[in-house]
Wavefront OBJ file of the C-alpha trace (Angstrom):
o trace
v -9.808 25.494 -11.428
v -9.063 21.831 -12.959
v -10.764 20.214 -15.118
v -11.070 16.720 -14.539
v -9.892 14.373 -18.168
v -12.288 13.210 -20.092
v -15.219 10.503 -19.483
v -14.142 10.969 -15.499
v -15.691 12.110 -12.260
v -14.102 14.008 -9.806
v -15.453 13.306 -6.680
v -15.141 14.427 -3.068
v -15.170 13.110 0.446
v -14.921 14.592 4.025
v -13.820 12.070 7.464
v -14.566 14.902 9.844
v -12.820 12.610 13.035
v -12.210 13.214 16.760
v -9.030 14.033 15.780
v -8.215 15.233 12.350
v -10.695 16.348 9.020
v -9.666 14.546 5.756
v -10.179 15.812 2.276
v -9.274 13.281 -0.476
v -10.019 14.064 -4.360
v -10.238 11.807 -6.303
v -10.914 11.233 -10.087
v -12.869 8.335 -10.951
v -13.474 6.510 -14.320
v -15.696 4.024 -14.414
v -13.024 1.323 -16.240
v -8.998 2.478 -14.979
v -10.950 3.242 -10.961
v -10.077 6.434 -8.281
v -6.841 8.358 -9.330
v -6.037 10.809 -6.326
v -6.137 14.512 -7.360
v -5.804 16.146 -3.540
v -5.656 15.929 -0.325
v -6.196 18.132 2.775
v -5.936 17.233 6.151
v -5.879 19.862 9.175
v -5.807 18.186 12.954
v -8.445 20.740 15.301
v -8.912 17.752 17.650
v -12.689 18.342 17.694
v -12.500 15.847 20.379
v -10.300 17.381 23.567
v -12.837 16.774 26.248
v -16.189 15.587 24.693
v -15.711 12.795 27.014
v -16.145 14.402 30.717
v -18.218 17.279 29.392
v -19.619 15.803 26.657
v -19.781 18.752 24.729
v -17.691 19.951 21.664
v -14.975 22.408 22.629
v -15.610 25.955 21.513
v -11.576 26.343 20.519
v -11.595 23.500 18.707
v -15.647 23.193 16.477
v -13.737 26.768 15.367
v -10.803 25.491 14.302
v -13.010 23.142 12.564
v -15.270 25.610 11.194
v -12.489 27.555 9.833
v -11.324 23.568 7.898
v -14.187 22.485 6.302
v -14.441 25.605 4.925
v -10.795 25.783 3.396
v -11.702 22.367 1.702
v -15.359 22.915 1.213
v -12.860 26.134 -0.986
v -10.328 23.389 -2.313
v -13.802 21.145 -3.898
v -14.530 23.524 -5.803
v -11.750 24.229 -7.648
v -10.425 21.195 -8.412
v -14.198 20.861 -10.051
v -15.696 17.775 -7.666
v -18.850 17.286 -8.851
v -19.985 15.483 -5.897
v -18.822 16.032 -1.705
v -19.611 13.687 0.645
v -19.084 13.984 4.693
v -18.936 11.551 7.717
v -18.750 12.857 11.404
v -17.277 9.783 13.429
v -16.663 9.715 17.135
v -16.698 13.220 19.003
v -19.902 14.386 17.156
v -22.003 11.184 17.466
v -20.929 11.711 21.938
v -21.654 15.088 21.872
v -24.937 16.894 23.323
v -24.142 19.905 20.906
v -23.221 17.787 17.612
v -25.962 17.620 16.067
v -26.139 21.635 15.829
v -22.898 21.356 14.457
v -23.527 19.413 11.812
v -26.949 21.544 10.852
v -24.098 24.665 11.678
v -21.285 22.614 8.917
v -24.791 21.791 5.932
v -26.275 25.626 6.734
v -23.358 27.784 6.828
v -21.419 25.110 4.157
v -22.420 24.002 2.363
v -21.937 20.378 2.627
v -24.142 17.903 2.711
v -22.349 15.735 6.822
v -23.928 13.165 8.120
v -22.799 11.862 10.978
v -22.514 7.901 11.351
v -22.524 5.079 14.293
v -19.825 2.761 14.837
v -21.625 0.067 12.718
v -21.115 2.677 9.884
v -18.460 3.805 10.802
v -16.775 -0.045 10.286
v -18.462 -0.977 6.799
v -16.315 2.270 5.240
v -13.102 1.142 7.047
v -13.642 -2.611 5.878
v -15.084 -1.341 2.357
v -11.781 0.549 1.704
v -9.527 -1.893 3.069
v -11.667 -5.092 0.724
v -10.555 -3.395 -2.187
v -7.020 -2.690 -1.488
v -6.461 -5.864 0.563
v -6.666 -9.414 -0.773
v -8.706 -11.047 1.663
v -9.727 -14.763 0.071
v -8.632 -18.066 2.929
v -7.827 -15.526 5.857
v -9.222 -14.631 8.834
v -8.778 -10.906 8.948
v -9.308 -8.364 11.765
v -9.524 -4.672 10.801
v -8.925 -2.245 13.178
v -9.208 1.621 12.908
v -7.863 3.665 15.649
v -9.479 6.298 15.923
v -9.360 10.043 18.203
v -12.395 8.661 20.103
v -13.077 5.546 19.169
v -11.566 1.812 17.821
v -13.668 0.420 15.106
v -12.961 -3.907 14.491
v -14.219 -5.461 11.708
v -13.727 -9.091 11.620
v -14.266 -11.423 8.569
v -13.290 -14.688 6.827
v -12.373 -15.241 3.610
v -13.855 -11.792 2.857
v -16.510 -11.552 4.385
v -17.890 -10.082 7.474
v -18.491 -11.855 10.965
v -17.944 -9.428 13.130
v -18.190 -5.202 14.285
v -17.795 -4.094 16.820
v -17.373 0.128 18.145
v -15.282 0.560 21.321
v -14.323 3.739 23.701
v -10.400 2.834 22.591
v -9.693 6.263 20.840
v -6.136 7.717 21.038
v -7.384 11.467 22.174
v -9.988 9.755 24.504
v -7.651 7.527 26.426
v -5.061 10.202 26.665
v -7.571 12.170 28.123
v -8.137 10.554 30.256
v -5.190 8.491 31.756
v -1.957 10.431 30.237
v -2.371 13.929 31.592
v 1.096 14.548 32.420
v 3.801 15.774 30.201
v 6.057 12.625 31.732
v 4.279 9.059 31.732
v 4.686 6.513 34.749
v 4.919 2.498 34.796
v 2.064 3.010 36.469
v 0.214 5.788 34.067
v 1.000 3.136 30.943
v -0.335 -0.730 33.400
v -3.212 1.369 34.144
v -4.222 2.629 30.015
v -2.893 -0.979 28.900
v -5.614 -2.724 31.935
v -8.391 -0.522 31.262
v -7.377 -1.297 27.082
v -7.173 -4.813 27.496
v -10.341 -4.991 30.107
v -12.737 -3.038 27.392
v -11.136 -6.030 24.370
v -12.245 -9.128 25.955
v -15.125 -7.622 25.381
v -15.687 -7.309 22.550
v -14.858 -10.976 20.300
v -14.737 -14.454 21.297
v -10.977 -13.893 20.623
v -10.553 -17.528 21.189
v -11.723 -17.930 17.080
v -10.074 -14.834 15.765
v -6.433 -16.302 17.459
v -3.670 -15.608 14.937
v -6.313 -13.971 12.656
v -4.760 -11.510 10.328
v -4.608 -7.630 11.286
v -5.096 -5.083 9.310
v -4.693 -1.419 10.368
v -5.974 1.457 9.600
v -5.822 5.426 10.740
v -3.275 7.688 11.733
v -1.993 5.730 14.647
v -1.438 2.101 12.402
v -0.041 4.477 9.819
v 2.633 6.641 12.192
v 3.481 3.005 14.057
v 4.810 1.663 10.534
v 6.642 4.695 9.659
v 8.336 4.409 13.064
v 9.146 1.432 12.671
v 10.638 2.304 8.980
v 12.941 4.967 9.917
v 14.035 2.963 12.969
v 15.282 0.309 10.101
v 16.134 2.305 7.797
v 14.009 2.188 5.513
v 11.468 5.392 5.638
v 9.483 5.895 2.375
v 6.485 7.607 0.631
v 5.038 4.075 0.372
v 3.827 3.248 3.656
v 0.457 1.090 2.919
v 0.902 -2.846 2.890
v 3.959 -2.306 5.638
v 3.865 -4.857 8.077
v 5.067 -4.134 11.982
v 6.647 -7.512 14.252
v 4.790 -7.703 17.847
v 7.944 -7.333 19.116
v 8.273 -4.398 17.549
v 4.767 -2.837 18.766
v 5.818 -3.917 22.530
v 9.748 -2.370 21.905
v 8.256 1.482 20.010
v 5.078 1.839 22.967
v 8.378 1.141 26.384
v 10.505 3.087 23.882
v 8.006 6.101 23.346
v 6.725 6.188 27.004
v 10.061 6.786 28.272
v 9.242 10.556 26.254
v 7.856 14.212 26.590
v 5.827 14.555 23.738
v 8.136 17.340 22.830
v 10.783 15.182 22.713
v 8.375 12.709 20.701
v 7.957 15.077 17.928
v 11.368 14.934 16.687
v 10.853 11.198 16.885
v 12.212 9.871 12.818
v 8.545 8.726 11.239
v 6.094 10.257 13.481
v 3.677 13.467 12.867
v 4.764 15.792 15.742
v 1.322 16.422 15.923
v 0.357 12.671 16.600
v 3.260 13.544 19.162
v 0.801 14.301 22.445
v -1.331 10.796 21.906
v 0.808 8.209 19.697
v 1.330 6.181 22.703
v -2.517 5.271 23.590
v -2.618 4.249 19.976
v 0.173 2.486 19.893
v -0.886 1.175 23.123
v -3.940 0.394 22.256
v -2.088 -1.708 19.236
v 0.194 -3.881 21.428
v -3.154 -4.990 23.208
v -4.938 -5.829 20.201
v -1.646 -7.731 19.091
v -1.589 -9.894 21.980
v -5.518 -10.557 21.733
v -5.429 -11.830 19.066
v -1.576 -13.902 19.772
v -0.826 -12.688 16.631
v 2.652 -11.659 15.485
v 1.784 -9.027 13.032
v 0.092 -6.167 11.800
v -0.051 -4.596 8.526
v -1.134 -0.603 7.647
v -3.159 0.257 5.814
v -2.873 3.640 3.919
v -6.400 3.472 2.979
v -9.512 4.539 5.212
v -12.449 5.722 6.026
v -13.144 8.109 3.273
v -11.629 6.690 0.377
v -14.385 3.647 1.625
v -16.819 6.307 1.054
v -15.573 7.395 -1.791
v -16.190 3.378 -2.629
v -19.580 3.356 -1.632
v -20.078 6.765 -4.233
v -19.243 4.772 -6.962
v -21.533 1.537 -6.287
v -17.965 -0.422 -5.157
v -19.684 -3.234 -3.647
v -18.013 -3.337 0.103
v -16.425 -6.924 -0.370
v -15.593 -7.317 -3.505
v -11.569 -7.332 -3.007
v -8.963 -5.494 -5.222
v -8.538 -5.937 -8.472
v -6.373 -7.984 -10.768
v -3.330 -6.402 -9.809
v -1.616 -7.281 -13.280
v -4.219 -4.560 -14.614
v -3.471 -1.680 -12.264
v 0.592 -2.873 -13.171
v -0.352 -2.402 -16.539
v -3.126 0.278 -16.171
v -0.369 2.461 -14.200
v 2.699 1.262 -17.325
v -0.211 3.273 -19.796
v 0.125 6.690 -17.456
v 3.882 6.514 -18.023
v 3.149 6.541 -21.722
v 4.862 3.429 -21.536
v 5.829 1.188 -24.591
v 3.294 -1.809 -24.067
v 3.768 -3.605 -27.482
v 7.597 -3.580 -26.021
v 7.197 -4.721 -22.288
v 4.635 -7.450 -22.888
v 6.926 -9.274 -25.688
v 9.618 -9.234 -21.910
v 7.065 -10.429 -20.026
v 6.072 -13.651 -21.891
v 9.910 -13.985 -22.436
v 10.922 -13.948 -19.117
v 7.880 -16.677 -18.532
v 9.268 -18.596 -20.934
v 12.616 -18.024 -18.899
v 11.906 -18.635 -16.110
v 8.886 -22.257 -16.444
v 12.079 -23.906 -17.873
v 15.001 -22.483 -15.117
v 13.270 -22.047 -12.447
v 14.203 -25.289 -11.246
v 18.341 -25.034 -11.974
v 17.886 -21.577 -10.139
v 16.237 -23.089 -6.519
v 13.098 -20.051 -7.219
v 10.855 -19.626 -4.714
v 6.994 -19.855 -4.425
v 6.517 -15.950 -5.582
v 9.864 -15.608 -8.243
v 7.342 -15.908 -10.640
v 4.618 -12.791 -9.745
v 7.993 -10.892 -8.955
v 8.966 -11.323 -12.425
v 5.627 -11.625 -13.885
v 5.658 -7.276 -11.925
v 8.693 -6.239 -13.269
v 8.768 -7.216 -16.592
v 5.946 -4.766 -17.136
v 7.447 -1.850 -14.719
v 10.735 -1.581 -15.658
v 10.794 0.685 -18.370
v 8.911 2.757 -16.486
v 12.053 5.631 -15.608
v 11.355 6.917 -19.344
v 9.204 8.601 -18.475
v 11.472 10.902 -17.046
v 14.778 9.863 -19.934
v 15.636 7.259 -20.808
v 19.626 7.401 -19.794
v 18.852 6.553 -16.175
v 15.805 5.219 -16.594
v 16.478 2.181 -14.779
v 16.886 4.620 -11.558
v 13.823 6.313 -12.649
v 11.553 2.662 -12.803
v 13.403 1.999 -9.424
v 11.550 6.131 -7.790
v 8.581 5.479 -9.303
v 7.428 1.769 -8.249
v 8.794 2.716 -4.948
v 6.957 5.809 -5.033
v 3.287 4.747 -6.960
v 0.097 4.899 -5.185
v -1.763 2.132 -6.837
v 0.348 -0.985 -7.916
v -1.156 -3.843 -5.989
v 1.717 -4.591 -4.373
v 2.659 -5.133 -0.757
v 5.625 -3.334 1.136
v 7.479 -6.294 0.878
v 6.843 -6.681 -2.929
v 7.310 -3.647 -4.166
v 10.592 -3.297 -2.626
v 11.662 -6.358 -4.421
v 10.162 -5.378 -7.776
v 11.456 -2.046 -7.470
v 14.743 -2.809 -7.292
v 14.082 -5.886 -10.420
v 13.603 -3.300 -12.207
v 16.307 -1.430 -11.343
v 18.922 -3.573 -12.249
v 17.071 -4.750 -15.797
v 20.324 -2.692 -17.077
v 23.381 -1.575 -16.688
v 25.132 -3.318 -13.329
v 22.969 -5.861 -12.096
v 22.615 -5.724 -8.062
v 25.256 -4.900 -5.731
v 25.970 -4.100 -1.905
v 26.957 -0.998 -3.328
v 23.686 -0.085 -3.294
v 22.286 0.686 0.290
v 18.513 -0.419 -1.200
v 20.072 -4.061 -1.978
v 22.504 -4.073 0.801
v 19.636 -4.120 3.673
v 17.610 -6.764 1.860
v 18.085 -9.606 3.910
v 19.906 -12.886 2.391
v 16.798 -14.422 0.977
v 16.100 -11.344 -0.711
v 18.793 -10.047 -2.005
v 19.090 -13.650 -3.724
v 15.430 -13.395 -4.119
v 16.516 -9.797 -6.698
v 19.594 -11.300 -7.745
v 17.986 -14.710 -9.545
v 15.276 -12.843 -10.644
v 16.961 -10.060 -12.383
v 19.416 -11.812 -14.360
v 15.754 -13.080 -15.762
v 14.383 -10.206 -16.229
v 17.706 -8.720 -18.076
v 17.952 -11.672 -20.445
v 14.382 -11.028 -21.532
v 14.355 -7.434 -22.041
v 17.593 -8.399 -23.616
v 15.827 -10.850 -26.271
v 14.289 -8.230 -26.941
v 16.344 -4.908 -27.541
v 14.816 -3.604 -30.716
v 11.155 -3.049 -29.341
v 10.083 -5.130 -32.667
v 8.843 -8.883 -30.581
v 10.927 -10.046 -33.202
v 11.515 -13.685 -31.491
v 8.779 -15.946 -31.018
v 10.320 -18.244 -28.747
v 13.037 -19.485 -26.349
v 13.913 -22.967 -25.206
v 16.865 -24.062 -23.428
v 19.109 -26.402 -22.223
v 21.985 -27.115 -19.663
v 24.547 -29.186 -21.844
v 27.928 -29.692 -21.617
v 28.170 -27.383 -18.328
v 26.870 -24.905 -20.011
v 23.288 -23.135 -20.753
v 22.493 -22.472 -24.013
v 19.282 -20.095 -24.644
v 18.254 -20.238 -27.855
v 15.877 -17.691 -29.485
v 13.631 -19.007 -32.490
v 12.178 -15.646 -34.534
v 8.863 -14.906 -35.465
v 8.537 -15.609 -39.094
v 11.619 -17.572 -40.719
v 12.995 -14.780 -42.519
v 12.905 -12.402 -39.765
v 16.690 -11.540 -38.187
v 17.106 -10.983 -34.634
v 20.716 -11.117 -34.517
v 20.148 -7.813 -32.388
v 18.053 -9.936 -29.895
v 20.971 -12.776 -28.995
v 23.800 -9.538 -29.052
v 22.071 -7.671 -26.018
v 20.616 -11.182 -24.440
v 24.448 -12.027 -24.418
v 25.832 -8.765 -23.747
v 22.757 -8.859 -20.348
v 23.736 -12.628 -19.728
v 26.159 -11.908 -16.697
v 23.936 -11.651 -13.414
v 21.888 -15.121 -15.132
v 25.283 -16.871 -15.507
v 26.835 -15.736 -12.015
v 23.297 -17.347 -9.892
v 23.548 -20.331 -12.519
v 26.958 -20.976 -12.113
v 28.582 -21.592 -15.157
v 28.887 -19.916 -18.911
v 25.424 -18.762 -20.180
v 25.510 -18.748 -24.424
v 22.390 -17.222 -26.532
v 22.089 -17.918 -30.378
v 19.246 -18.129 -32.429
v 17.233 -21.451 -32.510
v 14.617 -22.529 -35.732
v 11.469 -20.704 -36.988
v 8.768 -22.081 -36.261
v 7.338 -23.780 -39.835
v 4.592 -23.001 -41.230
v 0.735 -24.863 -39.952
v 0.045 -27.020 -43.682
v -3.096 -26.269 -44.772
v -5.771 -29.262 -44.846
v -6.787 -29.681 -48.146
v -10.186 -28.617 -48.077
l 1 2 3 4 5 6 7 8 9 10 11 12 13 14 15 16 17 18 19 20 21 22 23 24 25 26 27 28 29 30 31 32 33 34 35 36 37 38 39 40 41 42 43 44 45 46 47 48 49 50 51 52 53 54 55 56 57 58 59 60 61 62 63 64 65 66 67 68 69 70 71 72 73 74 75 76 77 78 79 80 81 82 83 84 85 86 87 88 89 90 91 92 93 94 95 96 97 98 99 100 101 102 103 104 105 106 107 108 109 110 111 112 113 114 115 116 117 118 119 120 121 122 123 124 125 126 127 128 129 130 131 132 133 134 135 136 137 138 139 140 141 142 143 144 145 146 147 148 149 150 151 152 153 154 155 156 157 158 159 160 161 162 163 164 165 166 167 168 169 170 171 172 173 174 175 176 177 178 179 180 181 182 183 184 185 186 187 188 189 190 191 192 193 194 195 196 197 198 199 200 201 202 203 204 205 206 207 208 209 210 211 212 213 214 215 216 217 218 219 220 221 222 223 224 225 226 227 228 229 230 231 232 233 234 235 236 237 238 239 240 241 242 243 244 245 246 247 248 249 250 251 252 253 254 255 256 257 258 259 260 261 262 263 264 265 266 267 268 269 270 271 272 273 274 275 276 277 278 279 280 281 282 283 284 285 286 287 288 289 290 291 292 293 294 295 296 297 298 299 300 301 302 303 304 305 306 307 308 309 310 311 312 313 314 315 316 317 318 319 320 321 322 323 324 325 326 327 328 329 330 331 332 333 334 335 336 337 338 339 340 341 342 343 344 345 346 347 348 349 350 351 352 353 354 355 356 357 358 359 360 361 362 363 364 365 366 367 368 369 370 371 372 373 374 375 376 377 378 379 380 381 382 383 384 385 386 387 388 389 390 391 392 393 394 395 396 397 398 399 400 401 402 403 404 405 406 407 408 409 410 411 412 413 414 415 416 417 418 419 420 421 422 423 424 425 426 427 428 429 430 431 432 433 434 435 436 437 438 439 440 441 442 443 444 445 446 447 448 449 450 451 452 453 454 455 456 457 458 459 460 461 462 463 464 465 466 467 468 469 470 471 472 473 474 475 476 477 478 479 480 481 482 483 484 485 486 487 488 489 490 491 492 493 494 495 496 497 498 499 500 501 502 503 504 505 506 507 508 509 510 511 512 513 514 515 516 517 518 519 520 521 522 523 524
């Protein structure tokens, strides 16, 4: 059994849905929050034929019981001290659901609770509220399960409405898409049913063009397919945005394929090939009802909400400060905090003085802050190519407080803090749009100089001043104390000023400035 770190507790949460069963094991620290230790997933399809028979299928129960037995063993071996488990649509709708839950509690010693739609929505909301900034916006959270769709509407982070609808992917597939080939008539009938059901659920005019956040396998698979089509599929799908037009295109494309053909679609879990069409149809109709332009996928769902509930995290507390999450990640990578904090300070000062000349955008300051702190995390792997390792670590980190767009830009900016600057020869940079490419060039130009200004990792430079004079950009680095030698820092910054010079369209000169005079003591 692996032991938890000192001062930390190991918690486990199990979500028993109509399609899948998932276990997540996390280590919890009151100061730093959760760190995922293990995850187990199985897809016993517990909701099979529940809509027509009102009973859990025997074979599905056997598969589910075996999966739960394995998960309990994993939790035990992982040193879980508190385990929580909830069951949703399939078990609450089936007449034998309560009896099956009792058997699980008795034989596997799993504290299983069958929850209603409101509680299911609350747990999904708790997770989303923890991982997204929801202030100053109307937000609709949608969680598509196998048996039901949970909707939570909030304004400025405060929940105003919830609804649980019988629009789960397994349920709709069994009812409307029974064959191998989906006809246009079947798809039209499915969408009409979804549209009618949604129409009765909410006052849609009040939620027009709300921010849509999708939780659950249908949404994460939708995001992965969209990312694969764009050639940018990676491990970190949390925060990925998919446009309404892309959702409609995927729906049309998938409907022309058999489940066997869908199993080969890049980004789609083959085990969802038979039910994904129904899930995407729900997403499409939801976007249409809201007149929304896009949806954002959340990689965190009900089970994370259950973990948060276990530790008493407020349901609408909102996410933690992203810079705090970033600093914690730097510490986990054993980063040199003194150095990156100095680079952060110097980069911010450079940005304040050069933003207008560079034509910086509104988000540049935030991207520069994040990259300043993260640029060296790759040294956890090796020094020689640490800029490349930084890119990979940032792209695949679990909790950074960055959405998928900002994550990609910060990863590239960090990658370009040393060696060669941004180049179209790098595939990841080349596939950005023109605006994002310009952003990476601007911000990496500032980061490169700021990093050079702490070449010795001694925080010798106290402040930087910038002057645009005689067709040149002169950067003066003032030492912290008069006797300090900052020639190494001046050399380091000058050597890495190439990208900034190109963006400014002029020569960049770095030189030593005057140290601040110590304040005179007032006579006592």
